[in-house]
mmCIF file of the N, C-alpha and C atoms, coordinates in Angstrom:
data_MODEL
# 
_entry.id   MODEL 
# 
loop_
_atom_site.group_PDB 
_atom_site.id 
_atom_site.type_symbol 
_atom_site.label_atom_id 
_atom_site.label_alt_id 
_atom_site.label_comp_id 
_atom_site.label_asym_id 
_atom_site.label_entity_id 
_atom_site.label_seq_id 
_atom_site.pdbx_PDB_ins_code 
_atom_site.Cartn_x 
_atom_site.Cartn_y 
_atom_site.Cartn_z 
_atom_site.occupancy 
_atom_site.B_iso_or_equiv 
_atom_site.pdbx_formal_charge 
_atom_site.auth_seq_id 
_atom_site.auth_comp_id 
_atom_site.auth_asym_id 
_atom_site.auth_atom_id 
_atom_site.pdbx_PDB_model_num 
ATOM 1   N N  . MET A 1 1  ? -48.153 -79.997 -91.924  1.00 0.00 ? 1  MET A N  1 
ATOM 2   C CA . MET A 1 1  ? -46.841 -79.815 -92.503  1.00 0.00 ? 1  MET A CA 1 
ATOM 3   C C  . MET A 1 1  ? -46.947 -79.963 -94.015  1.00 0.00 ? 1  MET A C  1 
ATOM 4   N N  . HIS A 1 2  ? -46.288 -79.077 -94.721  1.00 0.00 ? 2  HIS A N  1 
ATOM 5   C CA . HIS A 1 2  ? -46.327 -79.099 -96.174  1.00 0.00 ? 2  HIS A CA 1 
ATOM 6   C C  . HIS A 1 2  ? -45.075 -79.779 -96.712  1.00 0.00 ? 2  HIS A C  1 
ATOM 7   N N  . PRO A 1 3  ? -45.241 -80.869 -97.452  1.00 0.00 ? 3  PRO A N  1 
ATOM 8   C CA . PRO A 1 3  ? -44.051 -81.499 -98.034  1.00 0.00 ? 3  PRO A CA 1 
ATOM 9   C C  . PRO A 1 3  ? -43.449 -80.588 -99.105  1.00 0.00 ? 3  PRO A C  1 
ATOM 10  N N  . THR A 1 4  ? -42.155 -80.520 -99.132  1.00 0.00 ? 4  THR A N  1 
ATOM 11  C CA . THR A 1 4  ? -41.474 -79.696 -100.124 1.00 0.00 ? 4  THR A CA 1 
ATOM 12  C C  . THR A 1 4  ? -40.358 -80.489 -100.770 1.00 0.00 ? 4  THR A C  1 
ATOM 13  N N  . GLN A 1 5  ? -39.915 -80.011 -101.894 1.00 0.00 ? 5  GLN A N  1 
ATOM 14  C CA . GLN A 1 5  ? -38.784 -80.619 -102.566 1.00 0.00 ? 5  GLN A CA 1 
ATOM 15  C C  . GLN A 1 5  ? -37.552 -79.786 -102.264 1.00 0.00 ? 5  GLN A C  1 
ATOM 16  N N  . PRO A 1 6  ? -36.431 -80.431 -101.977 1.00 0.00 ? 6  PRO A N  1 
ATOM 17  C CA . PRO A 1 6  ? -35.211 -79.665 -101.713 1.00 0.00 ? 6  PRO A CA 1 
ATOM 18  C C  . PRO A 1 6  ? -34.721 -78.972 -102.979 1.00 0.00 ? 6  PRO A C  1 
ATOM 19  N N  . VAL A 1 7  ? -34.101 -77.854 -102.781 1.00 0.00 ? 7  VAL A N  1 
ATOM 20  C CA . VAL A 1 7  ? -33.466 -77.119 -103.869 1.00 0.00 ? 7  VAL A CA 1 
ATOM 21  C C  . VAL A 1 7  ? -31.982 -77.102 -103.569 1.00 0.00 ? 7  VAL A C  1 
ATOM 22  N N  . LEU A 1 8  ? -31.175 -77.534 -104.508 1.00 0.00 ? 8  LEU A N  1 
ATOM 23  C CA . LEU A 1 8  ? -29.738 -77.616 -104.303 1.00 0.00 ? 8  LEU A CA 1 
ATOM 24  C C  . LEU A 1 8  ? -29.028 -76.485 -105.024 1.00 0.00 ? 8  LEU A C  1 
ATOM 25  N N  . ALA A 1 9  ? -28.005 -75.947 -104.365 1.00 0.00 ? 9  ALA A N  1 
ATOM 26  C CA . ALA A 1 9  ? -27.200 -74.880 -104.949 1.00 0.00 ? 9  ALA A CA 1 
ATOM 27  C C  . ALA A 1 9  ? -25.749 -75.100 -104.555 1.00 0.00 ? 9  ALA A C  1 
ATOM 28  N N  . SER A 1 10 ? -24.846 -74.532 -105.324 1.00 0.00 ? 10 SER A N  1 
ATOM 29  C CA . SER A 1 10 ? -23.425 -74.725 -105.031 1.00 0.00 ? 10 SER A CA 1 
ATOM 30  C C  . SER A 1 10 ? -22.761 -73.485 -104.436 1.00 0.00 ? 10 SER A C  1 
ATOM 31  N N  . GLU A 1 11 ? -23.452 -72.351 -104.383 1.00 0.00 ? 11 GLU A N  1 
ATOM 32  C CA . GLU A 1 11 ? -22.821 -71.117 -103.934 1.00 0.00 ? 11 GLU A CA 1 
ATOM 33  C C  . GLU A 1 11 ? -23.461 -70.472 -102.716 1.00 0.00 ? 11 GLU A C  1 
ATOM 34  N N  . ALA A 1 12 ? -24.639 -70.909 -102.299 1.00 0.00 ? 12 ALA A N  1 
ATOM 35  C CA . ALA A 1 12 ? -25.313 -70.251 -101.181 1.00 0.00 ? 12 ALA A CA 1 
ATOM 36  C C  . ALA A 1 12 ? -26.287 -71.210 -100.515 1.00 0.00 ? 12 ALA A C  1 
ATOM 37  N N  . LEU A 1 13 ? -26.740 -70.818 -99.324  1.00 0.00 ? 13 LEU A N  1 
ATOM 38  C CA . LEU A 1 13 ? -27.728 -71.598 -98.599  1.00 0.00 ? 13 LEU A CA 1 
ATOM 39  C C  . LEU A 1 13 ? -28.679 -70.630 -97.916  1.00 0.00 ? 13 LEU A C  1 
ATOM 40  N N  . VAL A 1 14 ? -29.969 -70.891 -98.063  1.00 0.00 ? 14 VAL A N  1 
ATOM 41  C CA . VAL A 1 14 ? -30.994 -70.116 -97.370  1.00 0.00 ? 14 VAL A CA 1 
ATOM 42  C C  . VAL A 1 14 ? -31.954 -71.113 -96.752  1.00 0.00 ? 14 VAL A C  1 
ATOM 43  N N  . ALA A 1 15 ? -32.253 -70.935 -95.469  1.00 0.00 ? 15 ALA A N  1 
ATOM 44  C CA . ALA A 1 15 ? -33.185 -71.820 -94.777  1.00 0.00 ? 15 ALA A CA 1 
ATOM 45  C C  . ALA A 1 15 ? -34.131 -70.980 -93.931  1.00 0.00 ? 15 ALA A C  1 
ATOM 46  N N  . SER A 1 16 ? -35.399 -71.370 -93.921  1.00 0.00 ? 16 SER A N  1 
ATOM 47  C CA . SER A 1 16 ? -36.383 -70.675 -93.092  1.00 0.00 ? 16 SER A CA 1 
ATOM 48  C C  . SER A 1 16 ? -37.539 -71.624 -92.811  1.00 0.00 ? 16 SER A C  1 
ATOM 49  N N  . ALA A 1 17 ? -38.472 -71.152 -92.014  1.00 0.00 ? 17 ALA A N  1 
ATOM 50  C CA . ALA A 1 17 ? -39.641 -71.955 -91.672  1.00 0.00 ? 17 ALA A CA 1 
ATOM 51  C C  . ALA A 1 17 ? -40.714 -71.900 -92.757  1.00 0.00 ? 17 ALA A C  1 
ATOM 52  N N  . HIS A 1 18 ? -40.577 -70.989 -93.709  1.00 0.00 ? 18 HIS A N  1 
ATOM 53  C CA . HIS A 1 18 ? -41.599 -70.843 -94.745  1.00 0.00 ? 18 HIS A CA 1 
ATOM 54  C C  . HIS A 1 18 ? -40.931 -70.683 -96.111  1.00 0.00 ? 18 HIS A C  1 
ATOM 55  N N  . PRO A 1 19 ? -41.447 -71.375 -97.127  1.00 0.00 ? 19 PRO A N  1 
ATOM 56  C CA . PRO A 1 19 ? -40.833 -71.307 -98.462  1.00 0.00 ? 19 PRO A CA 1 
ATOM 57  C C  . PRO A 1 19 ? -40.744 -69.894 -99.033  1.00 0.00 ? 19 PRO A C  1 
ATOM 58  N N  . LEU A 1 20 ? -41.730 -69.048 -98.768  1.00 0.00 ? 20 LEU A N  1 
ATOM 59  C CA . LEU A 1 20 ? -41.670 -67.686 -99.305  1.00 0.00 ? 20 LEU A CA 1 
ATOM 60  C C  . LEU A 1 20 ? -40.566 -66.871 -98.650  1.00 0.00 ? 20 LEU A C  1 
ATOM 61  N N  . ALA A 1 21 ? -40.296 -67.127 -97.384  1.00 0.00 ? 21 ALA A N  1 
ATOM 62  C CA . ALA A 1 21 ? -39.188 -66.443 -96.712  1.00 0.00 ? 21 ALA A CA 1 
ATOM 63  C C  . ALA A 1 21 ? -37.859 -66.881 -97.314  1.00 0.00 ? 21 ALA A C  1 
ATOM 64  N N  . SER A 1 22 ? -37.739 -68.167 -97.598  1.00 0.00 ? 22 SER A N  1 
ATOM 65  C CA . SER A 1 22 ? -36.515 -68.658 -98.241  1.00 0.00 ? 22 SER A CA 1 
ATOM 66  C C  . SER A 1 22 ? -36.354 -68.039 -99.622  1.00 0.00 ? 22 SER A C  1 
ATOM 67  N N  . LEU A 1 23 ? -37.428 -67.943 -100.356 1.00 0.00 ? 23 LEU A N  1 
ATOM 68  C CA . LEU A 1 23 ? -37.380 -67.341 -101.687 1.00 0.00 ? 23 LEU A CA 1 
ATOM 69  C C  . LEU A 1 23 ? -36.933 -65.884 -101.611 1.00 0.00 ? 23 LEU A C  1 
ATOM 70  N N  . ALA A 1 24 ? -37.425 -65.156 -100.630 1.00 0.00 ? 24 ALA A N  1 
ATOM 71  C CA . ALA A 1 24 ? -37.007 -63.761 -100.465 1.00 0.00 ? 24 ALA A CA 1 
ATOM 72  C C  . ALA A 1 24 ? -35.509 -63.678 -100.208 1.00 0.00 ? 24 ALA A C  1 
ATOM 73  N N  . GLY A 1 25 ? -35.001 -64.563 -99.363  1.00 0.00 ? 25 GLY A N  1 
ATOM 74  C CA . GLY A 1 25 ? -33.565 -64.577 -99.087  1.00 0.00 ? 25 GLY A CA 1 
ATOM 75  C C  . GLY A 1 25 ? -32.744 -64.906 -100.317 1.00 0.00 ? 25 GLY A C  1 
ATOM 76  N N  . VAL A 1 26 ? -33.205 -65.853 -101.096 1.00 0.00 ? 26 VAL A N  1 
ATOM 77  C CA . VAL A 1 26 ? -32.504 -66.232 -102.326 1.00 0.00 ? 26 VAL A CA 1 
ATOM 78  C C  . VAL A 1 26 ? -32.470 -65.054 -103.298 1.00 0.00 ? 26 VAL A C  1 
ATOM 79  N N  . ARG A 1 27 ? -33.578 -64.378 -103.430 1.00 0.00 ? 27 ARG A N  1 
ATOM 80  C CA . ARG A 1 27 ? -33.626 -63.235 -104.359 1.00 0.00 ? 27 ARG A CA 1 
ATOM 81  C C  . ARG A 1 27 ? -32.664 -62.132 -103.943 1.00 0.00 ? 27 ARG A C  1 
ATOM 82  N N  . VAL A 1 28 ? -32.574 -61.890 -102.640 1.00 0.00 ? 28 VAL A N  1 
ATOM 83  C CA . VAL A 1 28 ? -31.636 -60.873 -102.158 1.00 0.00 ? 28 VAL A CA 1 
ATOM 84  C C  . VAL A 1 28 ? -30.212 -61.268 -102.524 1.00 0.00 ? 28 VAL A C  1 
ATOM 85  N N  . LEU A 1 29 ? -29.858 -62.525 -102.311 1.00 0.00 ? 29 LEU A N  1 
ATOM 86  C CA . LEU A 1 29 ? -28.508 -62.984 -102.642 1.00 0.00 ? 29 LEU A CA 1 
ATOM 87  C C  . LEU A 1 29 ? -28.246 -62.907 -104.144 1.00 0.00 ? 29 LEU A C  1 
ATOM 88  N N  . GLN A 1 30 ? -29.235 -63.265 -104.947 1.00 0.00 ? 30 GLN A N  1 
ATOM 89  C CA . GLN A 1 30 ? -29.069 -63.216 -106.400 1.00 0.00 ? 30 GLN A CA 1 
ATOM 90  C C  . GLN A 1 30 ? -28.858 -61.790 -106.898 1.00 0.00 ? 30 GLN A C  1 
ATOM 91  N N  . GLU A 1 31 ? -29.410 -60.826 -106.186 1.00 0.00 ? 31 GLU A N  1 
ATOM 92  C CA . GLU A 1 31 ? -29.277 -59.424 -106.591 1.00 0.00 ? 31 GLU A CA 1 
ATOM 93  C C  . GLU A 1 31 ? -28.030 -58.768 -106.013 1.00 0.00 ? 31 GLU A C  1 
ATOM 94  N N  . GLY A 1 32 ? -27.155 -59.569 -105.400 1.00 0.00 ? 32 GLY A N  1 
ATOM 95  C CA . GLY A 1 32 ? -25.892 -59.038 -104.915 1.00 0.00 ? 32 GLY A CA 1 
ATOM 96  C C  . GLY A 1 32 ? -25.850 -58.718 -103.435 1.00 0.00 ? 32 GLY A C  1 
ATOM 97  N N  . GLY A 1 33 ? -26.923 -59.013 -102.712 1.00 0.00 ? 33 GLY A N  1 
ATOM 98  C CA . GLY A 1 33 ? -26.930 -58.764 -101.277 1.00 0.00 ? 33 GLY A CA 1 
ATOM 99  C C  . GLY A 1 33 ? -26.063 -59.773 -100.544 1.00 0.00 ? 33 GLY A C  1 
ATOM 100 N N  . ASN A 1 34 ? -25.845 -59.519 -99.270  1.00 0.00 ? 34 ASN A N  1 
ATOM 101 C CA . ASN A 1 34 ? -25.047 -60.441 -98.461  1.00 0.00 ? 34 ASN A CA 1 
ATOM 102 C C  . ASN A 1 34 ? -25.954 -61.217 -97.505  1.00 0.00 ? 34 ASN A C  1 
ATOM 103 N N  . ALA A 1 35 ? -25.362 -62.048 -96.660  1.00 0.00 ? 35 ALA A N  1 
ATOM 104 C CA . ALA A 1 35 ? -26.137 -62.900 -95.759  1.00 0.00 ? 35 ALA A CA 1 
ATOM 105 C C  . ALA A 1 35 ? -26.977 -62.073 -94.788  1.00 0.00 ? 35 ALA A C  1 
ATOM 106 N N  . PHE A 1 36 ? -26.439 -60.958 -94.317  1.00 0.00 ? 36 PHE A N  1 
ATOM 107 C CA . PHE A 1 36 ? -27.207 -60.103 -93.405  1.00 0.00 ? 36 PHE A CA 1 
ATOM 108 C C  . PHE A 1 36 ? -28.431 -59.531 -94.114  1.00 0.00 ? 36 PHE A C  1 
ATOM 109 N N  . ASP A 1 37 ? -28.265 -59.066 -95.338  1.00 0.00 ? 37 ASP A N  1 
ATOM 110 C CA . ASP A 1 37 ? -29.392 -58.547 -96.118  1.00 0.00 ? 37 ASP A CA 1 
ATOM 111 C C  . ASP A 1 37 ? -30.458 -59.623 -96.300  1.00 0.00 ? 37 ASP A C  1 
ATOM 112 N N  . ALA A 1 38 ? -30.026 -60.839 -96.612  1.00 0.00 ? 38 ALA A N  1 
ATOM 113 C CA . ALA A 1 38 ? -30.959 -61.944 -96.827  1.00 0.00 ? 38 ALA A CA 1 
ATOM 114 C C  . ALA A 1 38 ? -31.706 -62.286 -95.544  1.00 0.00 ? 38 ALA A C  1 
ATOM 115 N N  . ALA A 1 39 ? -31.024 -62.229 -94.406  1.00 0.00 ? 39 ALA A N  1 
ATOM 116 C CA . ALA A 1 39 ? -31.672 -62.531 -93.126  1.00 0.00 ? 39 ALA A CA 1 
ATOM 117 C C  . ALA A 1 39 ? -32.745 -61.495 -92.800  1.00 0.00 ? 39 ALA A C  1 
ATOM 118 N N  . ILE A 1 40 ? -32.480 -60.243 -93.124  1.00 0.00 ? 40 ILE A N  1 
ATOM 119 C CA . ILE A 1 40 ? -33.460 -59.187 -92.865  1.00 0.00 ? 40 ILE A CA 1 
ATOM 120 C C  . ILE A 1 40 ? -34.676 -59.342 -93.776  1.00 0.00 ? 40 ILE A C  1 
ATOM 121 N N  . ALA A 1 41 ? -34.454 -59.793 -94.997  1.00 0.00 ? 41 ALA A N  1 
ATOM 122 C CA . ALA A 1 41 ? -35.553 -59.963 -95.952  1.00 0.00 ? 41 ALA A CA 1 
ATOM 123 C C  . ALA A 1 41 ? -36.516 -61.013 -95.474  1.00 0.00 ? 41 ALA A C  1 
# 
């Protein structure tokens, strides 16, 4: 298990089993995508 530091935000939430998957979801949301788009990413 890889220890990670939590990232806090006030407008969105992305959770996944891998940090890179979470990052992909965050980027989609930052670029104007919606939750469905982020889930597919």
